C-alpha positions as CSV (number, residue, x, y, z in Angstrom):
1,M,89.6,84.2,76.7
2,L,88.4,87.5,78.0
3,L,87.8,88.3,81.7
4,S,84.2,89.0,80.8
5,D,83.9,85.5,79.4
6,V,84.6,83.9,82.8
7,L,83.4,86.4,85.4
8,P,79.7,86.9,85.9
9,A,78.8,90.5,85.3
10,S,77.5,90.8,88.8
11,I,80.9,90.4,90.3
12,A,82.2,93.8,88.9
13,W,85.6,93.3,90.4
14,N,87.1,96.7,91.1
15,P,89.1,97.0,94.3
16,G,90.6,100.3,95.4
17,D,94.4,100.9,95.4
18,G,94.8,100.5,99.1
19,D,92.3,97.6,99.6
20,S,93.4,94.2,100.8
21,V,91.8,91.6,98.6
22,L,89.9,88.5,99.7
23,L,88.7,85.7,97.4
24,G,86.9,82.6,98.6
25,A,85.9,79.8,96.2
26,V,84.6,76.3,96.2
27,D,85.4,73.7,93.5
28,A,82.9,75.0,90.9
29,D,84.1,78.7,91.2
30,I,87.9,78.2,91.4
31,A,88.2,79.3,87.7
32,I,86.6,82.6,88.7
33,A,89.0,83.2,91.5
34,E,91.9,82.2,89.2
35,T,90.8,84.7,86.6
36,V,90.4,87.5,89.2
37,A,93.9,86.6,90.7
38,A,95.4,87.0,87.2
39,T,94.1,90.6,87.0
40,L,95.6,91.6,90.4
41,P,98.5,94.1,90.3
42,P,101.9,92.8,91.4
43,K,101.7,94.8,94.7
44,A,98.3,93.5,95.6
45,R,98.0,92.1,99.1
46,G,95.4,89.8,100.7
47,R,94.2,86.2,100.9
48,I,92.6,83.6,98.7
49,F,90.8,80.5,100.2
50,L,90.1,77.6,97.9
51,E,87.9,74.7,99.1
52,V,88.1,71.3,97.4
53,A,86.8,67.9,98.3
54,D,90.3,66.4,99.0
55,A,94.0,66.7,98.2
56,A,93.4,65.5,94.7
57,G,91.8,68.8,93.9
58,I,94.9,70.9,94.7
59,R,96.6,72.3,91.7
60,E,98.8,75.1,90.5
61,F,97.3,78.5,91.3
62,S,99.1,81.8,90.6
63,A,98.7,85.0,92.6
64,P,100.9,88.0,93.3
65,G,103.6,87.5,95.9
66,R,101.8,89.3,98.8
67,V,98.5,87.4,98.2
68,C,98.5,84.1,100.2
69,V,96.7,81.2,98.6
70,T,95.3,78.5,101.0
71,W,93.8,75.3,99.9
72,L,91.1,73.9,102.2
73,L,90.0,70.2,102.2
74,R,86.5,69.2,103.0
75,D,87.5,65.7,103.8
76,R,89.5,67.1,106.7
77,G,86.7,69.2,107.9
78,Q,88.0,72.5,106.5
79,S,85.6,75.1,105.3
80,M,86.1,78.1,103.0
81,R,83.3,80.1,104.8
82,A,84.8,79.4,108.2
83,A,88.3,80.5,107.0
84,V,86.9,83.7,105.4
85,D,85.0,84.6,108.5
86,A,88.1,84.1,110.7
87,W,90.3,86.1,108.4
88,L,87.8,89.0,108.2
89,A,87.5,89.0,112.0
90,E,91.3,89.5,112.2
91,M,91.6,92.0,109.3
92,L,88.6,94.1,110.2
93,P,88.9,94.6,114.0
94,V,86.2,96.9,115.4
95,E,88.5,98.5,117.9
96,A,91.1,99.5,115.3
97,E,92.4,103.1,115.5
98,R,92.5,103.3,111.7
99,E,90.1,102.0,109.1
100,H,90.9,98.8,107.4
101,Q,89.3,98.0,104.1
102,V,89.0,94.6,102.3
103,Y,87.6,94.1,98.8
104,A,86.0,90.7,98.7
105,W,84.2,88.1,96.6
106,V,83.2,84.7,97.9
107,S,81.5,81.8,96.2
108,G,77.7,82.1,96.6
109,D,77.8,85.9,96.8
110,R,76.2,87.8,93.9
111,A,78.7,90.6,93.8
112,A,82.2,91.6,95.0
113,Q,82.0,94.2,97.8
114,A,84.2,96.5,99.9
115,L,84.1,95.7,103.6
116,S,85.4,98.2,106.2
117,S,86.3,98.1,109.9
118,N,84.1,101.2,110.4
């Protein structure tokens, strides 16, 4: 299976070398996040949030060592959107002395995009 077979063309996943990566997916889009994670270089760093209905939806998910994968359970009131917003608030502080950049794709968004603290 090719990457283009799974990823919608609109995602156009292409992070820069120094970017932190962020993926957020709900049940129906976890295969997309999994495919993107498989293309990340070994030195990639960032976060992946995966939202499923309950613990039965948790399964094996591979990512590079510096990319943390977090499973979120709706039946426990956890939300991928809330987790993404909180992580971005921490990673893109407006008072930072240097620019931070995150390359992100989240379920429901039409395309991946670079986000900056500037």
